[in-house]
A tleap script that builds the chain and sets N, CA, C and O, in Angstrom:
source leaprc.protein.ff14SB
mol = sequence {
  NMET ASN ARG THR ILE THR LEU ILE LEU ILE
  PHE ILE ALA LEU GLY LEU ILE THR TYR ASN
  VAL THR LEU LEU ASP PHE ASN ALA ILE PHE
  GLU GLY ASP SER LEU ILE ALA ALA ILE GLY
  ILE VAL ALA SER LEU CYS ALA ILE VAL LEU
  LEU LEU ILE PHE MET THR ALA LYS LYS ILE
  GLU GLU LYS VAL LYS LYS CSER
}
set mol.1.N position { 0.856 -1.164 0.000 }
set mol.1.CA position { 0.000 0.000 0.000 }
set mol.1.C position { 0.906 1.231 0.000 }
set mol.1.O position { 1.799 1.359 0.838 }
set mol.2.N position { 0.667 2.114 -0.931 }
set mol.2.CA position { 1.554 3.278 -1.008 }
set mol.2.C position { 1.016 4.451 -0.187 }
set mol.2.O position { -0.051 4.375 0.422 }
set mol.3.N position { 1.772 5.508 -0.194 }
set mol.3.CA position { 1.493 6.651 0.677 }
set mol.3.C position { 0.164 7.332 0.343 }
set mol.3.O position { -0.551 7.761 1.249 }
set mol.4.N position { -0.174 7.434 -0.935 }
set mol.4.CA position { -1.408 8.133 -1.300 }
set mol.4.C position { -2.648 7.373 -0.820 }
set mol.4.O position { -3.611 7.989 -0.363 }
set mol.5.N position { -2.630 6.073 -0.918 }
set mol.5.CA position { -3.770 5.290 -0.442 }
set mol.5.C position { -3.913 5.434 1.068 }
set mol.5.O position { -5.025 5.552 1.584 }
set mol.6.N position { -2.795 5.424 1.768 }
set mol.6.CA position { -2.824 5.583 3.222 }
set mol.6.C position { -3.389 6.948 3.605 }
set mol.6.O position { -4.204 7.050 4.522 }
set mol.7.N position { -2.963 7.987 2.912 }
set mol.7.CA position { -3.480 9.327 3.204 }
set mol.7.C position { -4.967 9.434 2.888 }
set mol.7.O position { -5.707 10.089 3.622 }
set mol.8.N position { -5.409 8.805 1.813 }
set mol.8.CA position { -6.834 8.807 1.473 }
set mol.8.C position { -7.633 8.126 2.576 }
set mol.8.O position { -8.697 8.612 2.962 }
set mol.9.N position { -7.129 7.004 3.086 }
set mol.9.CA position { -7.822 6.304 4.168 }
set mol.9.C position { -7.876 7.140 5.439 }
set mol.9.O position { -8.866 7.101 6.169 }
set mol.10.N position { -6.809 7.900 5.704 }
set mol.10.CA position { -6.810 8.782 6.880 }
set mol.10.C position { -7.856 9.875 6.717 }
set mol.10.O position { -8.566 10.196 7.670 }
set mol.11.N position { -7.962 10.454 5.520 }
set mol.11.CA position { -8.962 11.493 5.295 }
set mol.11.C position { -10.383 10.942 5.371 }
set mol.11.O position { -11.286 11.631 5.845 }
set mol.12.N position { -10.588 9.717 4.914 }
set mol.12.CA position { -11.904 9.080 5.049 }
set mol.12.C position { -12.247 8.892 6.524 }
set mol.12.O position { -13.379 9.141 6.940 }
set mol.13.N position { -11.270 8.451 7.312 }
set mol.13.CA position { -11.503 8.275 8.751 }
set mol.13.C position { -11.812 9.615 9.416 }
set mol.13.O position { -12.669 9.683 10.297 }
set mol.14.N position { -11.128 10.672 9.008 }
set mol.14.CA position { -11.425 12.006 9.550 }
set mol.14.C position { -12.840 12.442 9.172 }
set mol.14.O position { -13.539 13.060 9.975 }
set mol.15.N position { -13.254 12.122 7.961 }
set mol.15.CA position { -14.619 12.427 7.536 }
set mol.15.C position { -15.648 11.672 8.360 }
set mol.15.O position { -16.688 12.224 8.717 }
set mol.16.N position { -15.362 10.412 8.662 }
set mol.16.CA position { -16.266 9.625 9.500 }
set mol.16.C position { -16.345 10.193 10.917 }
set mol.16.O position { -17.413 10.200 11.528 }
set mol.17.N position { -15.227 10.662 11.430 }
set mol.17.CA position { -15.240 11.289 12.755 }
set mol.17.C position { -16.123 12.535 12.729 }
set mol.17.O position { -16.930 12.751 13.634 }
set mol.18.N position { -15.968 13.345 11.698 }
set mol.18.CA position { -16.765 14.570 11.582 }
set mol.18.C position { -18.252 14.241 11.505 }
set mol.18.O position { -19.072 14.886 12.158 }
set mol.19.N position { -18.592 13.240 10.708 }
set mol.19.CA position { -19.994 12.846 10.568 }
set mol.19.C position { -20.553 12.334 11.894 }
set mol.19.O position { -21.669 12.684 12.278 }
set mol.20.N position { -19.776 11.506 12.592 }
set mol.20.CA position { -20.260 10.942 13.848 }
set mol.20.C position { -20.379 11.991 14.952 }
set mol.20.O position { -21.225 11.859 15.836 }
set mol.21.N position { -19.552 13.018 14.914 }
set mol.21.CA position { -19.670 14.097 15.900 }
set mol.21.C position { -21.009 14.813 15.728 }
set mol.21.O position { -21.611 15.249 16.710 }
set mol.22.N position { -21.474 14.935 14.488 }
set mol.22.CA position { -22.765 15.591 14.267 }
set mol.22.C position { -23.924 14.748 14.798 }
set mol.22.O position { -25.000 15.285 15.062 }
set mol.23.N position { -23.727 13.446 14.958 }
set mol.23.CA position { -24.783 12.567 15.462 }
set mol.23.C position { -24.814 12.487 16.981 }
set mol.23.O position { -25.775 11.971 17.552 }
set mol.24.N position { -23.781 12.989 17.642 }
set mol.24.CA position { -23.714 12.903 19.101 }
set mol.24.C position { -24.750 13.810 19.764 }
set mol.24.O position { -24.960 14.951 19.352 }
set mol.25.N position { -25.383 13.278 20.789 }
set mol.25.CA position { -26.243 14.072 21.664 }
set mol.25.C position { -25.475 14.228 22.968 }
set mol.25.O position { -25.353 13.277 23.739 }
set mol.26.N position { -24.962 15.419 23.213 }
set mol.26.CA position { -24.063 15.626 24.342 }
set mol.26.C position { -24.769 15.536 25.695 }
set mol.26.O position { -24.112 15.445 26.732 }
set mol.27.N position { -26.098 15.562 25.688 }
set mol.27.CA position { -26.844 15.399 26.940 }
set mol.27.C position { -26.946 13.932 27.341 }
set mol.27.O position { -27.078 13.612 28.522 }
set mol.28.N position { -26.884 13.034 26.343 }
set mol.28.CA position { -26.976 11.591 26.622 }
set mol.28.C position { -26.031 10.862 25.670 }
set mol.28.O position { -26.465 10.236 24.703 }
set mol.29.N position { -24.746 10.953 25.957 }
set mol.29.CA position { -23.749 10.394 25.033 }
set mol.29.C position { -23.821 8.872 24.970 }
set mol.29.O position { -23.565 8.296 23.913 }
set mol.30.N position { -24.160 8.212 26.063 }
set mol.30.CA position { -24.124 6.752 26.092 }
set mol.30.C position { -25.502 6.131 25.948 }
set mol.30.O position { -25.778 5.088 26.541 }
set mol.31.N position { -26.371 6.761 25.167 }
set mol.31.CA position { -27.706 6.224 24.933 }
set mol.31.C position { -28.054 6.289 23.452 }
set mol.31.O position { -27.821 7.305 22.798 }
set mol.32.N position { -28.616 5.195 22.923 }
set mol.32.CA position { -29.155 5.163 21.568 }
set mol.32.C position { -28.134 5.410 20.477 }
set mol.32.O position { -27.032 4.862 20.485 }
set mol.33.N position { -28.540 6.264 19.522 }
set mol.33.CA position { -27.684 6.560 18.366 }
set mol.33.C position { -26.402 7.281 18.763 }
set mol.33.O position { -25.390 7.192 18.068 }
set mol.34.N position { -26.450 7.982 19.863 }
set mol.34.CA position { -25.265 8.696 20.328 }
set mol.34.C position { -24.166 7.718 20.733 }
set mol.34.O position { -22.985 7.995 20.521 }
set mol.35.N position { -24.534 6.597 21.306 }
set mol.35.CA position { -23.553 5.571 21.668 }
set mol.35.C position { -22.901 4.988 20.417 }
set mol.35.O position { -21.690 4.767 20.387 }
set mol.36.N position { -23.700 4.742 19.398 }
set mol.36.CA position { -23.164 4.209 18.140 }
set mol.36.C position { -22.206 5.216 17.511 }
set mol.36.O position { -21.164 4.832 16.979 }
set mol.37.N position { -22.549 6.492 17.567 }
set mol.37.CA position { -21.663 7.534 17.032 }
set mol.37.C position { -20.361 7.599 17.819 }
set mol.37.O position { -19.291 7.778 17.236 }
set mol.38.N position { -20.443 7.454 19.137 }
set mol.38.CA position { -19.231 7.479 19.968 }
set mol.38.C position { -18.334 6.294 19.631 }
set mol.38.O position { -17.114 6.440 19.552 }
set mol.39.N position { -18.932 5.122 19.432 }
set mol.39.CA position { -18.149 3.947 19.043 }
set mol.39.C position { -17.509 4.173 17.676 }
set mol.39.O position { -16.360 3.784 17.462 }
set mol.40.N position { -18.228 4.790 16.758 }
set mol.40.CA position { -17.677 5.101 15.437 }
set mol.40.C position { -16.508 6.059 15.503 }
set mol.40.O position { -15.550 5.927 14.743 }
set mol.41.N position { -16.580 7.029 16.411 }
set mol.41.CA position { -15.482 7.982 16.581 }
set mol.41.C position { -14.246 7.267 17.105 }
set mol.41.O position { -13.142 7.478 16.604 }
set mol.42.N position { -14.431 6.420 18.115 }
set mol.42.CA position { -13.296 5.689 18.685 }
set mol.42.C position { -12.690 4.751 17.647 }
set mol.42.O position { -11.468 4.641 17.554 }
set mol.43.N position { -13.530 4.076 16.867 }
set mol.43.CA position { -13.025 3.160 15.830 }
set mol.43.C position { -12.242 3.922 14.761 }
set mol.43.O position { -11.209 3.445 14.292 }
set mol.44.N position { -12.726 5.095 14.376 }
set mol.44.CA position { -12.012 5.898 13.379 }
set mol.44.C position { -10.676 6.391 13.912 }
set mol.44.O position { -9.686 6.430 13.181 }
set mol.45.N position { -10.649 6.769 15.185 }
set mol.45.CA position { -9.382 7.193 15.791 }
set mol.45.C position { -8.388 6.033 15.832 }
set mol.45.O position { -7.197 6.227 15.588 }
set mol.46.N position { -8.870 4.840 16.137 }
set mol.46.CA position { -7.995 3.662 16.128 }
set mol.46.C position { -7.445 3.402 14.728 }
set mol.46.O position { -6.268 3.077 14.568 }
set mol.47.N position { -8.298 3.544 13.721 }
set mol.47.CA position { -7.852 3.342 12.341 }
set mol.47.C position { -6.769 4.345 11.966 }
set mol.47.O position { -5.794 3.986 11.307 }
set mol.48.N position { -6.931 5.593 12.377 }
set mol.48.CA position { -5.929 6.617 12.072 }
set mol.48.C position { -4.608 6.280 12.751 }
set mol.48.O position { -3.549 6.395 12.134 }
set mol.49.N position { -4.660 5.867 14.010 }
set mol.49.CA position { -3.432 5.506 14.729 }
set mol.49.C position { -2.738 4.335 14.034 }
set mol.49.O position { -1.520 4.354 13.855 }
set mol.50.N position { -3.501 3.325 13.644 }
set mol.50.CA position { -2.907 2.177 12.951 }
set mol.50.C position { -2.284 2.571 11.616 }
set mol.50.O position { -1.211 2.081 11.264 }
set mol.51.N position { -2.944 3.446 10.878 }
set mol.51.CA position { -2.386 3.894 9.602 }
set mol.51.C position { -1.115 4.717 9.801 }
set mol.51.O position { -0.179 4.612 9.008 }
set mol.52.N position { -1.076 5.530 10.848 }
set mol.52.CA position { 0.143 6.297 11.130 }
set mol.52.C position { 1.285 5.373 11.541 }
set mol.52.O position { 2.433 5.600 11.156 }
set mol.53.N position { 0.983 4.336 12.316 }
set mol.53.CA position { 2.009 3.347 12.665 }
set mol.53.C position { 2.505 2.638 11.415 }
set mol.53.O position { 3.701 2.386 11.270 }
set mol.54.N position { 1.584 2.315 10.512 }
set mol.54.CA position { 1.951 1.660 9.256 }
set mol.54.C position { 2.874 2.547 8.426 }
set mol.54.O position { 3.866 2.073 7.872 }
set mol.55.N position { 2.543 3.845 8.339 }
set mol.55.CA position { 3.393 4.766 7.573 }
set mol.55.C position { 4.786 4.867 8.187 }
set mol.55.O position { 5.782 4.899 7.464 }
set mol.56.N position { 4.860 4.915 9.502 }
set mol.56.CA position { 6.154 4.980 10.186 }
set mol.56.C position { 6.961 3.711 9.938 }
set mol.56.O position { 8.167 3.775 9.701 }
set mol.57.N position { 6.302 2.564 9.993 }
set mol.57.CA position { 6.996 1.298 9.748 }
set mol.57.C position { 7.529 1.238 8.319 }
set mol.57.O position { 8.624 0.722 8.093 }
set mol.58.N position { 6.776 1.755 7.358 }
set mol.58.CA position { 7.247 1.776 5.965 }
set mol.58.C position { 8.468 2.680 5.806 }
set mol.58.O position { 9.394 2.342 5.069 }
set mol.59.N position { 8.476 3.824 6.490 }
set mol.59.CA position { 9.634 4.718 6.424 }
set mol.59.C position { 10.870 4.042 7.014 }
set mol.59.O position { 11.965 4.150 6.462 }
set mol.60.N position { 10.691 3.347 8.132 }
set mol.60.CA position { 11.807 2.631 8.753 }
set mol.60.C position { 12.308 1.530 7.825 }
set mol.60.O position { 13.514 1.328 7.683 }
set mol.61.N position { 11.380 0.825 7.199 }
set mol.61.CA position { 11.765 -0.251 6.279 }
set mol.61.C position { 12.585 0.283 5.102 }
set mol.61.O position { 13.558 -0.345 4.684 }
set mol.62.N position { 12.189 1.447 4.569 }
set mol.62.CA position { 12.921 2.044 3.460 }
set mol.62.C position { 14.342 2.451 3.884 }
set mol.62.O position { 15.295 2.268 3.126 }
set mol.63.N position { 14.475 3.001 5.091 }
set mol.63.CA position { 15.798 3.394 5.572 }
set mol.63.C position { 16.695 2.195 5.810 }
set mol.63.O position { 17.901 2.264 5.575 }
set mol.64.N position { 16.117 1.096 6.275 }
set mol.64.CA position { 16.893 -0.115 6.516 }
set mol.64.C position { 17.356 -0.706 5.183 }
set mol.64.O position { 18.484 -1.187 5.075 }
set mol.65.N position { 16.499 -0.670 4.184 }
set mol.65.CA position { 16.885 -1.209 2.874 }
set mol.65.C position { 18.008 -0.397 2.234 }
set mol.65.O position { 18.857 -0.955 1.538 }
set mol.66.N position { 18.016 0.932 2.467 }
set mol.66.CA position { 19.053 1.785 1.893 }
set mol.66.C position { 20.403 1.573 2.563 }
set mol.66.O position { 21.444 1.799 1.947 }
set mol.67.N position { 20.394 1.148 3.798 }
set mol.67.CA position { 21.649 0.965 4.554 }
set mol.67.C position { 22.357 -0.297 4.188 }
set mol.67.O position { 23.421 -0.589 4.734 }
savepdb mol mol.pdb
quit
């Protein structure tokens, strides 16, 4: 997977976070649709962290191959 695909996936995850924030009811975050939106936000944040770790690992791999 190259860098552009990874960046596209990160932007999609950011879009999902934005969409799920609009669904949150801050008076009752852990009830109904608001709970599902909160789970979606956490899942998107996890995806972003994993993609950033993947990008870092690819950079390290490239440096090791050059050495």
